[in-house]
N, CA, C and O atoms as a MOPAC input file, in Angstrom:
PM7 MOZYME 1SCF
protein

 N     96.20600 1   -96.75500 1    26.14100 1
 C     97.71500 1   -96.36200 1    27.07100 1
 C     97.22600 1   -96.42100 1    28.27400 1
 O     97.73400 1   -97.20300 1    29.07900 1
 N     95.91100 1   -95.43300 1    28.71700 1
 C     95.53500 1   -95.56800 1    30.12800 1
 C     95.42600 1   -96.98800 1    30.84400 1
 O     95.77700 1   -97.24200 1    31.99700 1
 N     94.80300 1   -97.95500 1    29.81300 1
 C     94.74200 1   -99.35600 1    30.54700 1
 C     96.14700 1   -99.95600 1    30.80500 1
 O     96.46500 1  -100.64800 1    31.77200 1
 N     96.95100 1   -99.56100 1    29.74900 1
 C     98.25000 1  -100.29300 1    30.05600 1
 C     98.87800 1   -99.72600 1    31.33200 1
 O     99.41700 1  -100.50900 1    32.11300 1
 N     98.84500 1   -98.50000 1    31.57500 1
 C     99.59300 1   -97.86900 1    32.81300 1
 C     99.05900 1   -98.31600 1    34.04100 1
 O     99.79200 1   -98.38500 1    35.02800 1
 N     97.43800 1   -98.73800 1    34.11100 1
 C     96.74300 1   -99.08800 1    35.24600 1
 C     97.30300 1  -100.60700 1    35.35000 1
 O     97.49700 1  -101.02700 1    36.49100 1
 N     97.56300 1  -101.41400 1    34.32200 1
 C     97.85500 1  -102.75100 1    34.68600 1
 C     99.26500 1  -102.72800 1    35.21200 1
 O     99.66100 1  -103.58800 1    35.99800 1
 N     99.99000 1  -101.78700 1    34.79700 1
 C    101.35000 1  -101.79200 1    35.23900 1
 C    101.36200 1  -101.45300 1    36.93600 1
 O    102.16700 1  -102.05200 1    37.64900 1
 N    100.65000 1  -100.70500 1    37.37100 1
 C    100.51500 1  -100.01700 1    38.36400 1
 C     99.79800 1  -101.18900 1    39.49400 1
 O    100.12300 1  -101.34200 1    40.67100 1
 N     98.86500 1  -101.84400 1    38.82100 1
 C     98.10700 1  -103.04600 1    39.69900 1
 C     99.35600 1  -104.22900 1    39.83000 1
 O     99.58600 1  -104.74100 1    40.92600 1
 N    100.06800 1  -104.57400 1    38.71100 1
 C    100.82200 1  -105.59200 1    38.62400 1
 C    102.16000 1  -105.06400 1    39.87300 1
 O    102.62300 1  -105.89200 1    40.65700 1
 N    102.60000 1  -103.68800 1    39.86200 1
 C    103.34700 1  -103.54700 1    40.87800 1
 C    103.00000 1  -103.68800 1    42.21900 1
 O    103.81600 1  -103.96400 1    43.09900 1
 N    101.69400 1  -103.48800 1    42.41300 1
 C    101.25600 1  -103.27900 1    43.83100 1
 C    100.88300 1  -104.80700 1    44.16500 1
 O    100.96000 1  -105.19100 1    45.33200 1
 N    100.58400 1  -105.44800 1    43.40700 1
 C    100.32000 1  -107.25600 1    43.42400 1
 C    101.98400 1  -107.68800 1    43.76300 1
 O    102.32800 1  -108.46600 1    44.65300 1
 N    102.80100 1  -107.04400 1    42.91200 1
 C    104.06000 1  -107.58800 1    43.55400 1
 C    104.74100 1  -107.28400 1    44.80700 1
 O    105.57700 1  -108.01900 1    45.33300 1
 N    104.28500 1  -106.01600 1    45.31400 1
 C    104.59900 1  -105.59200 1    46.75800 1
 C    103.94600 1  -106.58900 1    47.46100 1
 O    104.64900 1  -107.36400 1    48.11000 1
 N    102.79600 1  -106.72200 1    47.46500 1
 C    102.08300 1  -107.44400 1    48.47700 1
 C    102.62300 1  -109.06600 1    48.47900 1
 O    102.76200 1  -109.68200 1    49.53600 1
 N    102.86700 1  -109.57800 1    47.33500 1
 C    103.43000 1  -110.89900 1    47.30600 1
 C    104.78300 1  -111.03600 1    48.01900 1
 O    105.04200 1  -111.98700 1    48.75700 1
 N    105.72400 1  -109.92000 1    47.72600 1
 C    106.72900 1  -109.98000 1    48.26200 1
 C    106.68500 1  -109.89200 1    49.71700 1
 O    107.40600 1  -110.58600 1    50.43500 1
 N    105.71600 1  -108.91300 1    50.22000 1
 C    105.37000 1  -109.00000 1    51.86500 1
 C    104.90500 1  -110.21500 1    52.25200 1
 O    105.31200 1  -110.66900 1    53.32200 1
 N    104.23000 1  -110.75500 1    51.67700 1
 C    103.51500 1  -112.24600 1    52.12700 1
 C    104.72100 1  -113.21700 1    52.23500 1
 O    104.79700 1  -113.95900 1    53.21500 1
 N    105.66600 1  -113.23900 1    51.26200 1
 C    106.58600 1  -114.11500 1    51.26100 1
 C    107.64600 1  -113.87400 1    52.70400 1
 O    108.21700 1  -114.75100 1    53.35100 1
 N    107.66500 1  -112.42400 1    52.91600 1
 C    108.65600 1  -112.12400 1    54.12800 1
 C    107.90800 1  -112.63300 1    55.28400 1
 O    108.50500 1  -113.32300 1    56.11000 1
 N    106.79600 1  -112.39200 1    55.41000 1
 C    105.86600 1  -112.60000 1    56.54900 1
 C    105.75900 1  -114.13300 1    56.83100 1
 O    105.57600 1  -114.61900 1    57.94700 1
 N    105.91600 1  -114.90800 1    55.52400 1
 C    105.68900 1  -116.50800 1    55.72200 1
 C    106.90100 1  -116.83000 1    56.01600 1
 O    106.81200 1  -117.74500 1    56.83400 1
 N    108.29200 1  -116.53100 1    55.75300 1
 C    109.57700 1  -116.93900 1    56.02400 1
 C    109.76600 1  -116.53300 1    57.65700 1
 O    110.13700 1  -117.31200 1    58.53500 1
 N    109.42100 1  -115.13700 1    57.82800 1
 C    109.60400 1  -114.90400 1    59.16300 1
 C    108.63400 1  -115.85100 1    60.22500 1
 O    108.97800 1  -115.92900 1    61.40500 1
 N    107.55400 1  -116.47700 1    59.80100 1
 C    106.69100 1  -117.13300 1    60.63900 1
 C    107.26100 1  -118.50600 1    60.58100 1
 O    107.42600 1  -119.10100 1    61.64600 1
 N    107.61200 1  -119.13000 1    59.34900 1
 C    108.35700 1  -120.42700 1    59.39900 1
 C    109.68500 1  -120.41500 1    60.35000 1
 O    110.03500 1  -121.37400 1    61.03700 1
 N    110.28400 1  -119.30600 1    60.27900 1
 C    111.49100 1  -119.14200 1    61.10800 1
 C    111.28400 1  -119.02300 1    62.72500 1
 O    112.11900 1  -119.45700 1    63.51700 1
 N    110.04800 1  -118.37200 1    63.12500 1
 C    109.79800 1  -118.56900 1    64.47800 1
 C    109.21500 1  -119.83500 1    64.81900 1
 O    109.44600 1  -120.24600 1    65.95500 1
 N    108.51800 1  -120.51800 1    64.07300 1
 C    108.04500 1  -121.90100 1    64.36300 1
 C    109.19300 1  -122.99100 1    64.30800 1
 O    109.18900 1  -123.98700 1    65.03100 1
 N    110.06500 1  -122.73300 1    63.48400 1
 C    111.32100 1  -123.72500 1    63.71700 1
 C    112.10100 1  -123.38400 1    64.98700 1
 O    112.71000 1  -124.26700 1    65.59200 1
 N    112.08900 1  -122.16700 1    65.37900 1
 C    112.80800 1  -121.82300 1    66.65300 1
 C    111.97300 1  -122.19100 1    67.80900 1
 O    112.50500 1  -122.52800 1    68.86600 1
 N    110.71000 1  -122.14700 1    67.66900 1
 C    109.91200 1  -122.59400 1    68.77300 1
 C    110.10300 1  -124.34200 1    69.04000 1
 O    110.13000 1  -124.83300 1    70.16900 1
 N    110.24300 1  -125.25100 1    67.58100 1
 C    110.34400 1  -126.30200 1    67.80400 1
 C    111.74500 1  -126.63100 1    68.28200 1
 O    111.89300 1  -127.75400 1    68.76400 1
 N    112.62500 1  -125.95600 1    68.23300 1
 C    114.21900 1  -126.10100 1    68.92300 1
 C    114.10000 1  -126.12800 1    70.00900 1
 O    114.53800 1  -127.06100 1    70.68200 1
 N    113.34100 1  -124.89800 1    70.61400 1
 C    113.03800 1  -124.64500 1    72.02900 1
 C    112.43900 1  -125.82200 1    72.85200 1
 O    112.74900 1  -126.23200 1    73.97000 1
 N    111.35900 1  -126.30700 1    71.84900 1
 C    110.75100 1  -127.09900 1    72.68000 1
 C    111.69600 1  -128.76500 1    72.75800 1
 O    111.58200 1  -129.60900 1    73.64700 1
 N    112.50100 1  -128.82400 1    71.65300 1
 C    113.52800 1  -129.95300 1    71.49700 1
 C    114.39000 1  -129.79600 1    72.75800 1
 O    114.64400 1  -130.79200 1    73.43400 1
 N    114.83100 1  -128.63300 1    73.08600 1
 C    115.82300 1  -128.55000 1    73.89500 1
 C    115.32300 1  -128.87900 1    75.38500 1
 O    115.89100 1  -129.55100 1    76.24600 1
 N    113.97100 1  -128.14200 1    75.43900 1
 C    113.27900 1  -128.53000 1    76.85900 1
 C    112.96700 1  -129.90300 1    77.00300 1
 O    113.01400 1  -130.31200 1    78.16300 1
 N    112.68600 1  -130.65500 1    76.19600 1
 C    112.35800 1  -132.20500 1    76.36500 1
 C    113.51300 1  -132.85600 1    76.54200 1
 O    113.49000 1  -133.76000 1    77.37700 1
 N    114.77500 1  -132.58600 1    75.83700 1
 C    116.26500 1  -133.24400 1    76.13600 1
 C    116.70300 1  -132.86100 1    77.33700 1
 O    117.18400 1  -133.72300 1    78.07200 1
 N    116.63000 1  -131.56300 1    77.75200 1
 C    117.16000 1  -131.35400 1    78.97400 1
 C    116.13200 1  -131.65600 1    80.10700 1
 O    116.45500 1  -131.51600 1    81.28700 1

């Protein structure tokens, strides 16, 4: 029973880290796209 509880806590911890990484990755991609758009505007103007 102790092992099962520990596995659940580890899985929950891993899930939280995975969600945080996905959020950071999406934010980074959004910033990268915005940077490319800005560069595009600068080059077109």
